[in-house]
MMTF fields as JSON, N, C-alpha, C and O atoms, coordinates in Angstrom:
{
  "mmtfVersion": "1.0.0",
  "mmtfProducer": "UNKNOWN",
  "numBonds": 519,
  "numAtoms": 520,
  "numGroups": 130,
  "numChains": 1,
  "numModels": 1,
  "chainsPerModel": [1],
  "groupsPerChain": [130],
  "chainIdList": ["A"],
  "bondAtomList": [4, 2, 8, 6, 12, 10, 16, 14, 20, 18, 24, 22, 28, 26, 32, 30, 36, 34, 40, 38, 44, 42, 48, 46, 52, 50, 56, 54, 60, 58, 64, 62, 68, 66, 72, 70, 76, 74, 80, 78, 84, 82, 88, 86, 92, 90, 96, 94, 100, 98, 104, 102, 108, 106, 112, 110, 116, 114, 120, 118, 124, 122, 128, 126, 132, 130, 136, 134, 140, 138, 144, 142, 148, 146, 152, 150, 156, 154, 160, 158, 164, 162, 168, 166, 172, 170, 176, 174, 180, 178, 184, 182, 188, 186, 192, 190, 196, 194, 200, 198, 204, 202, 208, 206, 212, 210, 216, 214, 220, 218, 224, 222, 228, 226, 232, 230, 236, 234, 240, 238, 244, 242, 248, 246, 252, 250, 256, 254, 260, 258, 264, 262, 268, 266, 272, 270, 276, 274, 280, 278, 284, 282, 288, 286, 292, 290, 296, 294, 300, 298, 304, 302, 308, 306, 312, 310, 316, 314, 320, 318, 324, 322, 328, 326, 332, 330, 336, 334, 340, 338, 344, 342, 348, 346, 352, 350, 356, 354, 360, 358, 364, 362, 368, 366, 372, 370, 376, 374, 380, 378, 384, 382, 388, 386, 392, 390, 396, 394, 400, 398, 404, 402, 408, 406, 412, 410, 416, 414, 420, 418, 424, 422, 428, 426, 432, 430, 436, 434, 440, 438, 444, 442, 448, 446, 452, 450, 456, 454, 460, 458, 464, 462, 468, 466, 472, 470, 476, 474, 480, 478, 484, 482, 488, 486, 492, 490, 496, 494, 500, 498, 504, 502, 508, 506, 512, 510, 516, 514],
  "bondOrderList": [1, 1, 1, 1, 1, 1, 1, 1, 1, 1, 1, 1, 1, 1, 1, 1, 1, 1, 1, 1, 1, 1, 1, 1, 1, 1, 1, 1, 1, 1, 1, 1, 1, 1, 1, 1, 1, 1, 1, 1, 1, 1, 1, 1, 1, 1, 1, 1, 1, 1, 1, 1, 1, 1, 1, 1, 1, 1, 1, 1, 1, 1, 1, 1, 1, 1, 1, 1, 1, 1, 1, 1, 1, 1, 1, 1, 1, 1, 1, 1, 1, 1, 1, 1, 1, 1, 1, 1, 1, 1, 1, 1, 1, 1, 1, 1, 1, 1, 1, 1, 1, 1, 1, 1, 1, 1, 1, 1, 1, 1, 1, 1, 1, 1, 1, 1, 1, 1, 1, 1, 1, 1, 1, 1, 1, 1, 1, 1, 1],
  "groupList": [{"groupName": "UNK", "atomNameList": ["N", "CA", "C", "O"], "elementList": ["N", "C", "C", "O"], "formalChargeList": [0, 0, 0, 0], "bondAtomList": [1, 0, 2, 1, 3, 2], "bondOrderList": [1, 1, 2], "singleLetterCode": "X", "chemCompType": "L-PEPTIDE LINKING"}],
  "groupTypeList": [0, 0, 0, 0, 0, 0, 0, 0, 0, 0, 0, 0, 0, 0, 0, 0, 0, 0, 0, 0, 0, 0, 0, 0, 0, 0, 0, 0, 0, 0, 0, 0, 0, 0, 0, 0, 0, 0, 0, 0, 0, 0, 0, 0, 0, 0, 0, 0, 0, 0, 0, 0, 0, 0, 0, 0, 0, 0, 0, 0, 0, 0, 0, 0, 0, 0, 0, 0, 0, 0, 0, 0, 0, 0, 0, 0, 0, 0, 0, 0, 0, 0, 0, 0, 0, 0, 0, 0, 0, 0, 0, 0, 0, 0, 0, 0, 0, 0, 0, 0, 0, 0, 0, 0, 0, 0, 0, 0, 0, 0, 0, 0, 0, 0, 0, 0, 0, 0, 0, 0, 0, 0, 0, 0, 0, 0, 0, 0, 0, 0],
  "groupIdList": [1, 2, 3, 4, 5, 6, 7, 8, 9, 10, 11, 12, 13, 14, 15, 16, 17, 18, 19, 20, 21, 22, 23, 24, 25, 26, 27, 28, 29, 30, 31, 32, 33, 34, 35, 36, 37, 38, 39, 40, 41, 42, 43, 44, 45, 46, 47, 48, 49, 50, 51, 52, 53, 54, 55, 56, 57, 58, 59, 60, 61, 62, 63, 64, 65, 66, 67, 68, 69, 70, 71, 72, 73, 74, 75, 76, 77, 78, 79, 80, 81, 82, 83, 84, 85, 86, 87, 88, 89, 90, 91, 92, 93, 94, 95, 96, 97, 98, 99, 100, 101, 102, 103, 104, 105, 106, 107, 108, 109, 110, 111, 112, 113, 114, 115, 116, 117, 118, 119, 120, 121, 122, 123, 124, 125, 126, 127, 128, 129, 130],
  "secStructList": [7, 7, 7, 7, 7, 7, 2, 2, 2, 2, 2, 2, 2, 6, 1, 3, 3, 3, 7, 2, 2, 2, 2, 2, 6, 6, 5, 6, 6, 5, 7, 7, 7, 1, 1, 3, 3, 3, 3, 3, 2, 2, 2, 2, 2, 2, 2, 6, 7, 7, 7, 6, 6, 7, 7, 4, 4, 4, 7, 7, 7, 7, 2, 2, 2, 2, 2, 2, 2, 2, 2, 2, 2, 2, 2, 2, 2, 2, 2, 2, 6, 6, 6, 7, 1, 3, 3, 3, 3, 3, 3, 3, 3, 3, 3, 3, 3, 6, 6, 3, 3, 3, 3, 3, 3, 3, 3, 3, 3, 3, 3, 3, 3, 3, 7, 6, 6, 1, 7, 3, 3, 3, 3, 3, 3, 3, 6, 6, 7, 7],
  "xCoordList": [-12.699, -12.482, -12.15, -12.804, -11.155, -10.745, -11.394, -11.326, -12.021, -12.669, -11.878, -11.629, -11.49, -10.796, -11.817, -12.741, -11.635, -12.497, -12.01, -10.905, -12.813, -12.396, -12.774, -13.517, -12.254, -12.624, -14.114, -14.801, -14.602, -16.039, -16.867, -17.918, -16.404, -17.09, -17.117, -18.149, -15.969, -15.869, -16.777, -17.377, -16.877, -17.786, -19.242, -20.055, -19.563, -20.939, -21.324, -22.477, -20.366, -20.623, -20.625, -20.998, -20.208, -20.152, -18.878, -18.778, -17.9, -16.618, -15.776, -14.923, -16.03, -15.425, -16.542, -17.603, -16.296, -17.254, -16.61, -15.522, -17.282, -16.767, -16.923, -18.039, -15.806, -15.82, -15.187, -14.726, -15.17, -14.506, -15.066, -14.307, -16.379, -16.991, -16.537, -16.163, -16.572, -16.155, -14.643, -14.184, -13.88, -12.42, -11.956, -10.869, -12.764, -12.377, -12.397, -11.695, -13.189, -13.294, -13.129, -13.787, -12.268, -12.123, -11.548, -11.81, -10.794, -10.057, -10.759, -10.255, -11.922, -12.638, -12.959, -12.857, -13.344, -13.668, -12.465, -12.616, -11.268, -10.051, -9.923, -10.318, -9.378, -9.243, -8.527, -7.48, -9.111, -8.523, -7.914, -7.055, -8.353, -7.846, -8.39, -9.55, -7.564, -7.943, -8.247, -8.566, -8.154, -8.441, -9.507, -9.724, -10.175, -11.192, -10.608, -9.497, -11.386, -10.979, -12.07, -13.252, -11.659, -12.591, -12.004, -10.79, -12.892, -12.5, -13.064, -14.214, -12.248, -12.753, -13.833, -13.881, -14.686, -15.746, -15.135, -15.696, -14.002, -13.324, -12.832, -12.988, -12.233, -11.769, -12.955, -12.89, -14.042, -15.246, -15.759, -16.055, -15.861, -16.368, -15.417, -15.856, -14.131, -13.155, -13.051, -12.857, -13.179, -12.933, -14.179, -14.194, -15.228, -16.351, -17.651, -18.342, -17.98, -19.28, -19.464, -18.554, -20.668, -20.978, -22.34, -23.307, -22.42, -23.689, -24.406, -23.986, -25.475, -26.196, -26.681, -26.878, -26.877, -27.335, -26.194, -26.439, -24.958, -23.796, -23.203, -22.047, -23.973, -23.502, -23.463, -24.337, -22.465, -22.396, -22.134, -21.443, -22.678, -22.456, -22.848, -22.269, -23.812, -24.33, -23.412, -23.636, -22.394, -21.474, -22.223, -22.976, -22.025, -22.692, -21.658, -21.047, -21.468, -20.526, -21.297, -22.094, -21.055, -21.732, -20.731, -19.523, -21.249, -20.388, -19.763, -18.618, -20.509, -19.975, -18.731, -17.739, -18.777, -17.627, -16.48, -15.319, -16.8, -15.75, -15.049, -13.828, -15.827, -15.241, -14.353, -13.239, -14.847, -14.076, -12.749, -11.707, -12.788, -11.568, -10.575, -9.385, -11.063, -10.19, -9.585, -8.402, -10.395, -9.897, -8.885, -7.94, -9.07, -8.111, -6.755, -5.721, -6.748, -5.493, -4.861, -3.645, -5.684, -5.168, -4.541, -3.465, -5.21, -4.699, -3.373, -2.427, -3.305, -2.059, -0.935, 0.218, -1.273, -0.279, 0.215, 1.402, -0.705, -0.317, 0.612, 1.575, 0.334, 1.194, 2.573, 3.587, 2.605, 3.874, 4.721, 5.938, 4.079, 4.787, 4.583, 4.415, 4.601, 4.35, 5.172, 6.38, 4.513, 5.185, 5.167, 5.518, 4.764, 4.717, 3.386, 2.342, 3.426, 2.183, 1.572, 0.479, 2.269, 1.804, 2.111, 3.272, 1.072, 1.241, 0.568, -0.595, 1.31, 0.752, 0.497, 1.273, -0.598, -0.894, -1.805, -2.354, -1.952, -2.776, -3.927, -3.716, -5.132, -6.296, -6.764, -7.057, -6.832, -7.357, -8.877, -9.454, -9.516, -10.962, -11.579, -11.124, -12.619, -13.359, -14.28, -15.048, -14.191, -15.025, -15.756, -15.206, -16.99, -17.717, -17.137, -16.73, -17.111, -16.677, -17.573, -18.298, -17.531, -18.364, -18.103, -19.011, -16.857, -16.487, -16.725, -16.456, -17.218, -17.43, -16.778, -16.782, -16.227, -15.535, -14.047, -13.464, -13.44, -12.0, -11.43, -12.104, -10.199, -9.515, -8.764, -7.969, -9.03, -8.32, -7.589, -8.216, -6.261, -5.513, -5.73, -5.61, -6.046, -6.284, -5.225, -5.053, -4.525, -3.503, -4.196, -5.011, -3.878, -4.531, -3.461, -2.391, -3.76, -2.881, -3.686, -4.897, -2.976, -3.591, -2.678, -1.463, -3.28, -2.511, -3.039, -4.232, -2.152, -2.561, -2.0, -0.818, -2.863, -2.453, -3.439, -4.333, -3.266, -4.145, -5.524, -5.665, -6.54, -7.908, -8.192, -7.273, -9.449, -9.85, -9.436, -9.188, -9.36, -8.975, -7.6, -7.283, -6.793, -5.417, -5.318, -4.246, -6.429, -6.425, -5.963, -6.144, -5.373, -4.953, -6.167, -7.099, -6.144, -7.199, -6.545, -5.45, -7.235, -6.746, -7.68, -8.9, -7.08, -7.847, -7.323, -6.121, -8.237, -7.91, -8.392, -9.546, -7.502, -7.82, -7.074, -6.184, -7.456, -6.738, -5.485, -5.472, -4.439, -3.18, -3.318, -2.583, -4.239, -4.379, -5.207, -5.346, -5.751, -6.547, -5.637, -4.569, -6.09, -5.329, -6.251, -5.791],
  "yCoordList": [40.633, 39.295, 38.364, 38.402, 37.548, 36.581, 35.242, 34.775, 34.64, 33.341, 32.269, 32.37, 31.252, 30.114, 29.013, 28.801, 28.333, 27.203, 26.008, 25.515, 25.545, 24.501, 23.118, 22.98, 22.116, 20.742, 20.533, 19.853, 21.124, 21.026, 21.642, 21.109, 22.765, 23.392, 22.449, 22.289, 21.823, 20.92, 19.704, 19.227, 19.206, 18.084, 18.527, 17.803, 19.712, 20.224, 20.526, 20.332, 20.999, 21.343, 20.127, 20.236, 18.974, 17.774, 17.648, 16.763, 18.51, 18.393, 17.271, 16.695, 16.97, 15.822, 14.905, 15.367, 13.614, 12.622, 11.904, 11.341, 11.925, 11.285, 9.774, 9.268, 9.061, 7.595, 6.987, 5.846, 7.76, 7.337, 6.027, 5.153, 5.888, 4.677, 3.439, 2.431, 3.52, 2.385, 2.153, 1.011, 3.238, 3.124, 2.532, 1.959, 2.664, 2.153, 0.632, 0.042, -0.012, -1.481, -2.049, -3.025, -1.453, -1.825, -3.227, -3.855, -3.721, -4.968, -6.135, -6.672, -6.535, -7.694, -7.637, -8.641, -6.465, -6.324, -5.982, -5.58, -6.141, -5.77, -4.255, -3.639, -3.665, -2.211, -1.692, -2.203, -0.676, -0.013, 1.305, 1.338, 2.386, 3.712, 4.157, 3.901, 4.813, 5.252, 6.738, 7.25, 7.43, 8.865, 9.103, 8.237, 10.255, 10.536, 10.475, 10.94, 9.891, 9.744, 10.322, 10.02, 11.153, 11.696, 11.489, 11.387, 11.429, 11.249, 12.427, 12.82, 12.982, 14.061, 13.519, 12.324, 14.408, 13.998, 13.453, 12.547, 13.996, 13.498, 12.079, 11.251, 11.79, 10.43, 9.483, 8.34, 9.958, 9.132, 8.712, 7.539, 9.676, 9.362, 8.449, 7.623, 8.596, 7.777, 6.359, 5.407, 6.215, 4.924, 4.17, 2.94, 4.899, 4.279, 4.299, 3.284, 5.437, 5.593, 4.516, 4.199, 3.971, 2.884, 3.138, 3.372, 3.093, 3.234, 1.885, 0.925, 1.825, 0.563, -0.039, -1.251, 0.788, 0.279, -0.291, -0.952, -0.043, -0.478, -1.749, -1.757, -2.805, -4.074, -5.147, -6.013, -5.097, -6.102, -7.495, -7.648, -8.48, -9.886, -10.211, -11.104, -9.498, -9.808, -9.493, -9.982, -8.696, -8.359, -7.625, -6.691, -8.034, -7.41, -6.62, -7.151, -5.395, -4.534, -3.416, -2.723, -3.252, -2.185, -1.1, -1.336, 0.087, 1.167, 0.802, 1.16, 0.098, -0.336, -1.202, -1.017, -2.146, -3.016, -2.248, -2.465, -1.355, -0.559, 0.33, 0.485, 0.917, 1.737, 0.877, 1.27, -0.276, -1.181, -1.551, -1.566, -1.846, -2.189, -1.028, -1.226, 0.18, 1.361, 1.629, 1.953, 1.495, 1.744, 0.684, 0.993, -0.539, -1.59, -1.298, -1.458, -0.879, -0.527, 0.678, 0.725, 1.644, 2.814, 2.398, 2.876, 1.511, 1.041, 0.305, 0.538, -0.572, -1.304, -0.342, -0.53, 0.678, 1.658, 2.498, 2.808, 2.866, 3.634, 2.809, 3.34, 1.518, 0.64, 0.517, 0.491, 0.441, 0.319, 1.576, 1.489, 2.751, 4.033, 4.657, 5.871, 3.828, 4.254, 5.496, 5.538, 6.492, 7.713, 8.81, 9.951, 8.487, 9.494, 10.241, 9.644, 11.543, 12.324, 12.383, 12.922, 11.833, 11.845, 10.477, 10.082, 9.765, 8.406, 8.32, 8.693, 7.826, 7.586, 6.091, 5.261, 5.763, 4.355, 4.215, 5.196, 2.983, 2.651, 1.761, 0.795, 2.094, 1.25, 0.709, 1.477, -0.604, -1.22, -1.221, -1.855, -0.513, -0.324, -1.032, -0.864, -1.823, -2.441, -1.401, -0.735, -1.271, -0.316, -1.051, -1.972, -0.644, -1.273, -0.846, 0.301, -1.785, -1.519, -2.346, -3.222, -2.081, -2.832, -4.333, -5.142, -4.691, -6.111, -6.746, -7.934, -5.982, -6.492, -5.561, -4.342, -6.126, -5.325, -5.299, -6.31, -4.144, -4.009, -3.407, -2.648, -3.755, -3.207, -1.959, -1.986, -0.865, 0.387, 0.821, 1.061, 0.925, 1.406, 2.909, 3.68, 3.313, 4.726, 5.174, 4.563, 6.244, 6.81, 7.682, 8.538, 7.469, 8.15, 8.602, 8.0, 9.665, 10.09, 10.196, 10.415, 10.033, 10.138, 11.019, 10.824, 11.982, 12.841, 12.715, 12.499, 12.85, 12.967, 14.285, 14.587, 15.047, 16.358, 16.86, 16.133, 18.106, 18.651, 18.994, 19.563, 18.628, 19.007, 20.416, 21.151, 20.786, 22.132, 22.478, 23.642, 21.462, 21.681, 21.091, 20.762, 20.963, 20.47, 18.985, 18.51, 18.244, 16.803, 16.129, 16.694, 14.938, 14.254, 13.785, 13.199, 14.05, 13.605, 13.126, 13.559, 12.232, 11.688, 12.145, 12.173, 12.501, 12.826, 11.985, 11.958, 11.296, 10.504, 11.305, 11.731, 11.51, 12.374, 11.941, 11.091, 12.541, 12.347, 13.225, 14.241, 12.857, 13.607, 15.086, 15.922, 15.411, 16.807, 17.654, 18.86, 17.041, 17.773, 18.2, 17.628, 19.215, 19.598, 19.914, 20.256],
  "zCoordList": [22.959, 23.461, 22.301, 21.259, 22.482, 21.473, 21.818, 22.955, 20.816, 21.036, 20.307, 19.106, 21.041, 20.44, 20.178, 20.963, 19.08, 18.739, 19.547, 19.319, 20.475, 21.398, 20.882, 19.911, 21.543, 21.234, 21.496, 20.733, 22.583, 22.891, 21.77, 21.413, 21.209, 20.069, 18.874, 18.222, 18.589, 17.438, 17.621, 16.658, 18.849, 19.122, 18.962, 18.388, 19.468, 19.374, 17.932, 17.545, 17.133, 15.732, 14.803, 13.635, 15.323, 14.488, 13.682, 12.832, 13.924, 13.223, 13.815, 13.141, 15.09, 15.768, 16.242, 16.66, 16.173, 16.649, 17.824, 17.699, 18.957, 20.164, 20.033, 19.915, 20.054, 19.968, 21.221, 21.204, 22.301, 23.538, 24.076, 24.494, 24.069, 24.623, 23.855, 24.455, 22.532, 21.707, 21.844, 21.856, 21.946, 22.03, 23.358, 23.433, 24.396, 25.714, 25.779, 26.6, 24.926, 24.945, 23.546, 23.186, 22.771, 21.371, 21.181, 20.155, 22.111, 21.917, 22.595, 23.582, 22.075, 22.572, 24.059, 24.764, 24.526, 25.939, 26.796, 27.949, 26.239, 26.952, 26.88, 25.89, 27.915, 27.964, 26.731, 26.333, 26.143, 24.991, 25.425, 26.306, 24.812, 25.145, 26.499, 26.821, 27.279, 28.621, 28.694, 29.767, 27.585, 27.535, 26.468, 25.62, 26.49, 25.472, 24.053, 23.799, 23.146, 21.747, 20.858, 21.027, 19.913, 18.924, 17.54, 17.368, 16.556, 15.165, 14.375, 14.566, 13.491, 12.655, 11.727, 11.434, 11.278, 10.358, 9.06, 8.444, 8.652, 7.456, 7.629, 6.732, 8.783, 9.064, 9.188, 8.736, 9.802, 9.937, 8.555, 8.327, 7.641, 6.3, 5.531, 4.731, 5.772, 5.064, 5.622, 4.866, 6.945, 7.581, 8.019, 8.01, 8.404, 9.1, 8.3, 8.209, 7.727, 7.057, 5.991, 5.225, 5.974, 5.034, 4.442, 5.166, 3.131, 2.435, 2.485, 1.839, 3.247, 3.435, 2.121, 2.034, 1.101, -0.194, -1.033, -2.042, -0.628, -1.409, -0.821, -0.398, -0.791, -0.235, -1.319, -1.363, -2.185, -3.231, -2.664, -1.657, -3.307, -2.966, -1.52, -0.901, -0.999, 0.329, 1.488, 2.595, 1.27, 2.366, 3.461, 3.185, 4.674, 5.815, 6.61, 7.538, 6.262, 6.961, 7.638, 7.007, 8.912, 9.638, 9.989, 10.026, 10.244, 10.701, 12.044, 12.319, 12.868, 14.17, 13.986, 14.69, 13.043, 12.806, 12.175, 12.519, 11.258, 10.618, 11.647, 11.608, 12.572, 13.629, 14.526, 14.87, 14.893, 15.744, 15.078, 15.732, 13.785, 13.052, 13.053, 13.297, 12.781, 12.749, 14.126, 14.236, 15.172, 16.527, 16.957, 17.683, 16.525, 16.86, 16.217, 16.864, 14.967, 14.309, 15.01, 15.19, 15.403, 16.121, 17.446, 17.804, 18.172, 19.459, 19.284, 20.037, 18.301, 18.037, 17.627, 18.015, 16.85, 16.417, 17.588, 17.679, 18.487, 19.677, 20.558, 21.111, 20.692, 21.499, 20.865, 21.564, 19.547, 18.815, 18.976, 19.139, 18.929, 19.025, 20.406, 20.528, 21.434, 22.814, 23.157, 22.921, 23.708, 24.127, 23.084, 23.383, 21.867, 20.804, 20.845, 21.111, 20.582, 20.564, 19.169, 18.995, 18.169, 16.779, 16.18, 16.079, 15.785, 15.263, 13.897, 13.742, 12.914, 11.581, 11.416, 11.89, 10.739, 10.504, 9.291, 8.789, 8.837, 7.68, 8.15, 8.883, 7.724, 7.98, 6.631, 5.715, 6.516, 5.298, 5.389, 6.273, 4.478, 4.499, 3.294, 2.162, 3.552, 2.452, 1.83, 2.525, 0.518, -0.208, -1.332, -1.935, -1.61, -2.718, -4.067, -4.252, -4.99, -6.361, -7.273, -6.801, -8.548, -9.487, -9.42, -9.608, -9.151, -9.114, -7.741, -7.56, -6.786, -5.43, -4.431, -4.608, -3.399, -2.392, -2.686, -3.077, -2.499, -2.662, -1.375, -0.678, -1.08, 0.086, -0.347, -1.287, 0.356, 0.085, 1.341, 2.373, 1.265, 2.429, 2.612, 1.66, 3.828, 4.149, 5.153, 6.208, 4.811, 5.679, 6.721, 6.375, 7.984, 9.093, 10.08, 10.17, 10.815, 11.895, 13.185, 13.176, 14.28, 15.593, 16.435, 16.475, 17.098, 17.984, 19.403, 19.62, 20.35, 21.739, 22.24, 22.073, 22.85, 23.328, 24.362, 24.795, 24.749, 25.787, 25.241, 24.159, 26.029, 25.702, 26.2, 26.559, 26.22, 26.615, 28.038, 28.353, 28.898, 30.295, 30.586, 31.729, 29.546, 29.619, 29.969, 30.347, 29.846, 30.049, 28.757, 27.679, 28.839, 27.609, 26.808, 27.359, 25.51, 24.599, 23.305, 22.947, 22.62, 21.347, 20.237, 20.399, 19.106, 17.907, 16.757, 16.491, 16.074, 14.888, 13.69, 13.642, 12.718, 11.578, 10.325, 10.367, 9.227, 7.978, 8.014, 8.709, 7.284, 7.357, 6.992, 7.518, 6.108, 5.668, 6.628, 6.425, 7.659, 8.643, 9.798, 10.015, 10.527, 11.727, 12.869, 13.958]
}
């Protein structure tokens, strides 16, 4: 028997993080994504993860806000490239530095394709991931 690594497996293993709930209302309560959305662990660490101890100059940045920002850029990019199954975009991420916070542009891709049951699903990932 051949076993394929499914999306459900990746979600259960923590390789994908389900952000569907946040993605559905990402735009100030206005409807966001209408299909399930997951983010790779690599994209999560690059775009969302925040070291609570690394808050220079009193900056109050939460993972919730960072996720919301990334999803908003993804939503705007999907609208811009409507109908495309592969969308590239840049998310400007605030990162701690010795001099304070710096903006670092992060290149991200988003794919829409069939899920485990052939339903449409979105995956947000780094370009080198598949």
